[in-house]
C-alpha positions as CSV (number, residue, x, y, z in Angstrom):
1,M,-97.8,-40.4,38.1
2,K,-95.3,-42.6,39.8
3,A,-93.1,-42.5,36.7
4,Q,-93.1,-38.6,36.7
5,K,-92.0,-38.5,40.4
6,S,-89.2,-40.9,39.8
7,L,-87.9,-38.8,36.9
8,R,-87.9,-35.5,39.0
9,A,-86.0,-37.3,41.7
10,A,-83.4,-38.5,39.3
11,R,-82.8,-35.0,37.9
12,F,-82.5,-33.5,41.4
13,A,-80.0,-36.0,42.4
14,H,-77.9,-35.4,39.3
15,R,-77.8,-31.6,39.8
16,H,-76.9,-32.0,43.5
17,L,-74.1,-34.5,42.8
18,G,-72.6,-32.3,40.0
19,H,-72.5,-29.2,42.3
20,S,-70.9,-31.2,45.0
21,L,-68.2,-32.6,42.7
22,G,-67.4,-29.1,41.3
23,V,-67.0,-27.6,44.7
24,G,-64.8,-30.4,45.7
25,V,-62.6,-30.1,42.7
26,A,-62.2,-26.3,43.1
27,T,-61.5,-26.8,46.8
28,G,-58.8,-29.4,45.9
29,L,-57.1,-27.1,43.4
30,L,-57.1,-24.2,45.8
31,I,-55.5,-26.4,48.5
32,A,-53.0,-27.7,46.0
33,G,-52.1,-24.1,44.9
34,C,-51.7,-22.9,48.5
35,S,-49.5,-25.8,49.5
36,G,-46.4,-24.6,47.4
37,G,-45.2,-22.0,49.9
38,G,-44.9,-19.0,47.4
39,P,-44.4,-18.0,43.7
40,P,-42.3,-20.2,41.4
41,A,-38.6,-19.4,41.1
42,A,-37.4,-17.2,38.2
43,R,-35.8,-19.2,35.3
44,R,-32.1,-18.8,34.8
45,V,-30.5,-18.4,31.3
46,A,-27.5,-20.5,30.5
47,V,-24.7,-18.6,28.7
48,N,-21.0,-18.9,28.1
49,A,-18.9,-16.1,29.6
50,I,-15.3,-15.1,30.1
51,T,-13.6,-13.2,33.0
52,L,-11.3,-10.5,31.5
53,E,-7.7,-10.2,32.4
54,G,-5.2,-7.6,31.1
55,H,-2.5,-9.1,28.9
56,P,0.1,-7.8,26.5
57,I,-1.2,-7.2,23.0
58,S,0.8,-6.3,19.9
59,V,-1.6,-5.1,17.2
60,T,-0.7,-5.9,13.6
61,E,-1.7,-3.2,11.1
62,E,-2.3,-4.1,7.5
63,Y,-2.0,-1.7,4.5
64,P,-2.6,-2.3,0.8
65,A,0.6,-1.7,-1.2
66,Q,1.9,-1.7,-4.8
67,I,5.3,-2.8,-6.0
68,E,7.4,-0.4,-8.0
69,A,10.8,-0.7,-9.7
70,S,13.5,1.3,-8.0
71,N,14.3,3.0,-11.3
72,T,12.2,3.1,-14.5
73,V,13.7,4.5,-17.7
74,E,11.8,5.1,-20.9
75,I,14.0,4.4,-23.9
76,R,13.6,7.0,-26.6
77,P,15.9,7.7,-29.5
78,R,18.0,10.8,-29.7
79,V,17.9,10.8,-33.5
80,G,15.2,10.0,-36.0
81,G,15.2,7.4,-38.7
82,V,14.2,3.9,-39.7
83,L,14.7,1.3,-37.0
84,E,17.1,-1.2,-38.5
85,R,17.8,-3.7,-35.8
86,Q,16.7,-4.9,-32.3
87,S,19.6,-6.4,-30.5
88,A,18.1,-7.2,-27.1
89,V,15.4,-9.7,-26.3
90,E,12.1,-8.5,-24.8
91,G,11.6,-9.5,-21.2
92,Q,15.3,-10.3,-20.6
93,R,17.8,-8.7,-18.3
94,V,20.1,-6.1,-19.9
95,R,23.2,-4.5,-18.6
96,A,24.1,-0.8,-18.7
97,G,25.7,0.0,-22.0
98,Q,24.3,-3.0,-23.8
99,I,23.0,-2.3,-27.3
100,L,19.2,-2.5,-27.5
101,F,18.3,-1.0,-30.9
102,E,20.1,0.3,-34.0
103,I,18.7,3.1,-36.3
104,D,19.8,3.4,-40.0
105,A,23.1,5.2,-39.7
106,Q,23.8,5.9,-43.4
107,P,22.3,9.5,-43.4
108,Y,24.4,10.3,-40.3
109,R,27.6,8.9,-41.8
110,A,27.1,11.2,-44.7
111,A,26.4,14.1,-42.5
112,L,29.6,13.4,-40.6
113,A,31.6,13.3,-43.8
114,Q,30.1,16.6,-44.9
115,A,31.0,18.2,-41.6
116,E,34.5,16.9,-41.8
117,A,34.9,18.4,-45.3
118,A,33.6,21.7,-44.1
119,L,36.1,21.6,-41.3
120,A,39.0,20.9,-43.7
121,L,37.8,23.9,-45.8
122,A,37.7,26.2,-42.8
123,E,41.2,25.0,-41.7
124,A,42.6,25.8,-45.1
125,A,41.0,29.2,-45.1
126,Q,42.5,29.9,-41.7
127,A,45.9,28.8,-42.7
128,Q,45.8,31.3,-45.6
129,A,44.6,34.0,-43.3
130,V,47.5,33.3,-40.9
131,R,50.0,33.6,-43.8
132,D,48.4,36.8,-45.0
133,L,48.6,38.3,-41.6
134,A,52.2,37.2,-41.2
135,R,53.2,39.0,-44.4
136,A,51.1,42.1,-43.6
137,K,52.7,42.9,-40.2
138,P,56.3,43.6,-41.5
139,L,55.0,45.6,-44.4
140,S,52.9,47.7,-42.1
141,A,56.0,48.4,-39.9
142,L,57.7,49.7,-43.0
143,D,54.7,51.9,-43.9
144,A,54.4,49.8,-47.1
145,L,50.9,48.7,-46.0
146,S,48.2,50.9,-44.8
147,Q,46.7,50.4,-41.3
148,R,43.3,49.5,-42.9
149,E,44.8,46.7,-44.9
150,L,46.5,45.4,-41.7
151,D,43.2,45.5,-39.9
152,A,41.5,43.6,-42.7
153,A,44.2,40.9,-42.5
154,E,43.7,40.5,-38.8
155,A,39.9,40.4,-39.1
156,A,40.2,37.7,-41.8
157,N,42.4,35.7,-39.5
158,S,40.0,35.9,-36.6
159,A,37.0,35.1,-38.9
160,T,38.6,32.0,-40.3
161,A,39.6,30.9,-36.8
162,A,35.9,31.2,-35.8
163,Q,34.9,29.2,-38.9
164,V,37.2,26.5,-37.8
165,R,35.7,26.3,-34.4
166,A,32.2,26.2,-35.9
167,A,33.2,23.4,-38.3
168,E,34.7,21.5,-35.4
169,A,31.4,21.8,-33.5
170,S,29.5,20.5,-36.5
171,V,31.8,17.5,-36.8
172,K,31.2,16.8,-33.0
173,T,27.5,17.0,-33.5
174,A,27.6,14.7,-36.5
175,Q,29.7,12.2,-34.5
176,L,27.2,12.3,-31.6
177,N,24.3,11.8,-34.0
178,L,26.0,8.9,-35.6
179,G,26.7,7.4,-32.2
180,Y,23.0,7.9,-31.2
181,T,21.9,5.6,-34.0
182,V,23.0,2.8,-31.6
183,V,20.5,2.9,-28.6
184,R,22.0,1.5,-25.4
185,A,20.6,0.5,-22.0
186,P,21.4,3.3,-19.5
187,I,21.0,1.0,-16.4
188,D,21.0,-2.6,-15.4
189,G,17.5,-4.0,-15.5
190,D,14.7,-5.9,-17.3
191,M,13.7,-4.8,-20.8
192,S,10.0,-4.5,-21.4
193,R,8.1,-5.1,-24.7
194,A,9.4,-3.3,-27.7
195,Q,7.0,-0.7,-28.9
196,I,8.4,-0.3,-32.5
197,R,9.2,-3.1,-34.8
198,I,12.0,-3.4,-37.4
199,G,11.4,-1.0,-40.3
200,G,9.4,1.4,-38.2
201,L,10.1,5.1,-38.4
202,V,11.2,6.7,-35.1
203,T,11.3,10.4,-34.1
204,A,14.0,11.9,-32.0
205,Y,13.1,12.3,-28.3
206,T,9.5,11.4,-29.0
207,T,9.0,7.7,-30.0
208,L,9.0,5.2,-27.1
209,L,11.1,2.2,-28.0
210,T,10.8,0.3,-24.8
211,T,11.1,0.6,-21.0
212,V,13.9,-0.7,-18.8
213,Y,13.0,-1.5,-15.1
214,Q,15.6,-1.7,-12.4
215,T,14.3,-4.6,-10.4
216,D,16.9,-5.0,-7.7
217,P,16.1,-3.6,-5.3
218,M,12.3,-2.9,-5.5
219,Y,10.1,-0.3,-3.9
220,I,6.9,-1.1,-1.9
221,N,4.6,1.9,-1.8
222,F,1.8,2.2,0.7
223,S,0.0,4.9,2.8
224,I,-1.1,5.3,6.4
225,G,-4.1,7.2,7.6
226,E,-3.7,10.6,9.3
227,Q,-5.1,9.3,12.6
228,R,-2.7,6.3,12.5
229,L,0.1,8.8,11.8
230,L,-0.8,10.8,14.9
231,Q,-0.9,7.6,16.9
232,L,2.5,6.5,15.6
233,Q,4.0,9.9,16.5
234,K,2.7,9.5,20.0
235,E,4.3,6.1,20.3
236,L,7.6,7.2,18.9
237,G,7.6,10.7,20.4
238,R,8.3,12.1,17.0
239,A,7.3,11.8,13.4
240,P,8.3,8.7,11.5
241,D,11.6,9.0,9.7
242,Q,13.3,6.7,7.3
243,R,16.6,7.4,9.0
244,N,15.1,6.2,12.3
245,P,12.5,3.7,11.4
246,S,12.2,2.4,14.9
247,K,12.3,-1.3,15.7
248,R,9.1,-2.2,13.9
249,Q,9.4,-5.0,11.5
250,F,7.7,-4.6,8.1
251,R,6.4,-7.7,6.5
252,V,5.3,-7.8,2.8
253,F,2.8,-10.4,1.5
254,L,2.0,-11.0,-2.2
255,A,-1.5,-11.5,-3.6
256,D,-1.4,-15.3,-3.0
257,G,-0.6,-14.8,0.7
258,A,3.1,-15.7,0.3
259,E,5.5,-13.6,2.4
260,I,8.5,-12.0,0.8
261,P,11.5,-13.5,2.6
262,A,13.7,-10.4,2.2
263,T,13.9,-7.8,4.9
264,A,12.0,-4.6,4.1
265,E,13.4,-1.3,5.2
266,L,11.6,2.0,5.5
267,N,13.1,4.0,2.6
268,F,11.0,7.1,2.2
269,V,8.4,9.1,4.2
270,D,6.6,11.9,2.3
271,A,6.9,15.4,3.6
272,A,3.2,16.1,3.5
273,V,-0.2,14.4,3.9
274,D,-2.0,13.8,0.6
275,L,-5.0,16.1,0.8
276,R,-7.1,13.9,-1.6
277,T,-6.9,10.8,0.6
278,D,-5.8,12.2,4.0
279,T,-3.0,9.7,4.0
280,L,0.8,9.9,4.3
281,P,2.7,8.0,1.5
282,L,5.6,5.7,2.7
283,R,7.9,3.5,0.8
284,L,9.9,0.3,1.7
285,L,13.0,-0.9,0.0
286,V,13.2,-4.7,-0.6
287,P,16.1,-6.7,-2.2
288,N,15.0,-8.6,-5.3
289,P,18.1,-10.6,-6.5
290,K,16.0,-13.4,-8.2
291,T,13.6,-10.9,-9.8
292,L,10.6,-12.6,-8.1
293,L,8.9,-9.2,-7.8
294,R,7.5,-7.4,-10.7
295,A,6.6,-3.7,-11.1
296,G,2.9,-3.1,-10.7
297,Q,2.2,-6.1,-8.5
298,Y,-0.2,-5.6,-5.6
299,A,0.9,-6.6,-2.1
300,K,0.0,-6.2,1.6
301,V,2.3,-4.6,4.2
302,T,1.9,-5.5,7.9
303,V,3.6,-3.9,10.8
304,D,3.4,-4.7,14.5
305,T,2.5,-1.7,16.7
306,A,4.0,-1.1,20.1
307,A,2.9,-3.8,22.6
308,R,0.4,-2.7,25.3
309,P,1.1,-4.5,28.6
310,D,-2.4,-4.5,30.1
311,S,-4.7,-4.5,27.2
312,I,-8.3,-5.8,27.3
313,S,-9.7,-7.8,24.4
314,V,-12.8,-9.9,23.8
315,P,-13.9,-12.3,21.1
316,Q,-15.4,-10.4,18.2
317,R,-18.7,-12.4,18.5
318,A,-19.2,-10.9,21.9
319,V,-19.6,-7.4,20.6
320,Q,-23.1,-6.3,19.5
321,E,-24.0,-3.2,17.5
322,L,-27.1,-1.1,17.7
323,Q,-27.7,2.4,16.3
324,D,-24.0,3.0,15.6
325,K,-23.1,2.0,19.2
326,N,-21.1,-1.0,20.3
327,F,-21.9,-2.9,23.5
328,V,-21.4,-6.2,25.2
329,W,-23.4,-8.2,27.8
330,I,-21.8,-8.5,31.2
331,V,-22.7,-10.4,34.3
332,D,-22.8,-8.2,37.4
333,G,-22.1,-9.1,41.0
334,D,-25.7,-10.3,41.5
335,G,-25.5,-12.8,38.6
336,K,-27.7,-10.6,36.4
337,A,-27.1,-9.7,32.7
338,Q,-26.5,-6.0,31.8
339,T,-25.3,-4.2,28.7
340,R,-22.1,-2.1,28.7
341,D,-21.2,0.4,25.9
342,V,-17.6,-0.1,24.7
343,T,-15.1,1.7,22.4
344,L,-13.5,-0.7,20.0
345,G,-9.9,-0.7,18.9
346,A,-8.0,-2.8,16.4
347,R,-8.7,-6.4,15.5
348,V,-6.3,-9.0,16.9
349,G,-6.9,-12.3,15.2
350,A,-10.4,-13.5,16.3
351,D,-10.5,-11.0,19.1
352,I,-11.0,-7.2,19.2
353,L,-9.2,-4.7,21.4
354,I,-11.4,-2.7,23.8
355,E,-10.2,0.8,24.2
356,K,-12.9,1.9,26.8
357,G,-15.8,0.4,28.7
358,L,-14.3,-2.8,30.2
359,A,-11.6,-3.6,32.8
360,S,-9.9,-6.6,34.3
361,G,-12.3,-8.8,36.4
362,D,-15.4,-8.0,34.3
363,T,-17.4,-11.0,33.2
364,V,-18.5,-10.8,29.5
365,V,-21.0,-13.1,27.8
366,V,-19.7,-14.5,24.6
367,D,-22.4,-17.0,23.6
368,G,-26.1,-17.1,24.3
369,M,-26.7,-13.3,24.5
370,Q,-29.6,-13.6,22.1
371,K,-31.6,-15.1,25.0
372,L,-30.8,-12.2,27.4
373,K,-32.6,-9.1,28.5
374,A,-31.6,-6.6,31.1
375,G,-31.8,-8.1,34.6
376,S,-31.9,-11.7,33.5
377,L,-30.4,-14.2,35.9
378,V,-27.7,-16.2,34.2
379,D,-25.8,-19.4,34.7
380,T,-22.3,-18.9,33.3
381,A,-20.2,-21.6,31.8
382,P,-16.5,-20.4,31.9
383,Q,-14.6,-19.9,28.6
384,A,-10.9,-19.2,28.0
385,A,-10.3,-15.5,28.1
386,P,-8.2,-13.9,25.3
387,G,-4.6,-14.5,26.0
388,K,-5.3,-17.4,28.4
389,S,-5.6,-21.1,28.1
390,P,-8.9,-22.8,28.8
391,P,-9.5,-23.8,32.5
């Protein structure tokens, strides 16, 4: 019996002590929570930001281009026959009048000899007709010769004179054809690959023997978009004109990035926009004395646009895109992050031009925007603004 009473007393004491400890702990936590003096402060997000300032920007436009010889002549024979000789070396420079190919001339020499013989025969017939007419005229004056016979003598004289002129033309044609058996370069330039080998049969005005490219100077062909054309007209106050190319400097770069050292001049502006591409074809003229440029090469043309004195630009990484809209994160006067829609312009190195949406004095976040949401308090670490040196 005494043992049972002792057990009940021990259980009562345990429950009472546990309740007292729980109340004490809860009371202590409540006191500790009330002793802070209010809710905890909002956490600030650390970002890197720049304060914008207007500065002059000269935007460089780039256009794909292709190099073209200033004159390209396809060499085709004027007479047909067997190709007998190639006098010029493929790929080498040739001069105007230099012999390139020779066609078998024997048939044309024979044709010339035949034409000369026909001319001699016509001249002999004309001489006889002249003598006959000279004898007929006095006889006709004495009524010893009828008028019909006199007319016949005069007609024969005229006919033989015409035969002589026809024979002379045949001789001239034969001489030309014989001369055409020697194919000469019409211009100074570089000779391309020969298309017909020795012994091949060529057809007059049809067979392509080779091509000669005039490589000094060279043309650089490229096109600008219709919108860029309108912008250029606004800057110039008129349409672009090769006679008044403005003070823009055109620079030409080859496929390996090397710049052509020669000065490129605007040589041609097409009269109409190409309806297939909505672009306006333009052409530059570049000296090529060392024949470093070859027809058909690809190149890149760059041109500096008119400098804008108070342009705004930001690093490209600061611009975000969402649903075809571009925006940046800015820090307002209360130190809170907000988004701002912007209209982008041309790229300028690692920066991008802002046409609308930002102004001088705005603070733009450039790093750490992935941690932001609208209204976030931020701590900004200053960065160098475009066009400025780091602080």
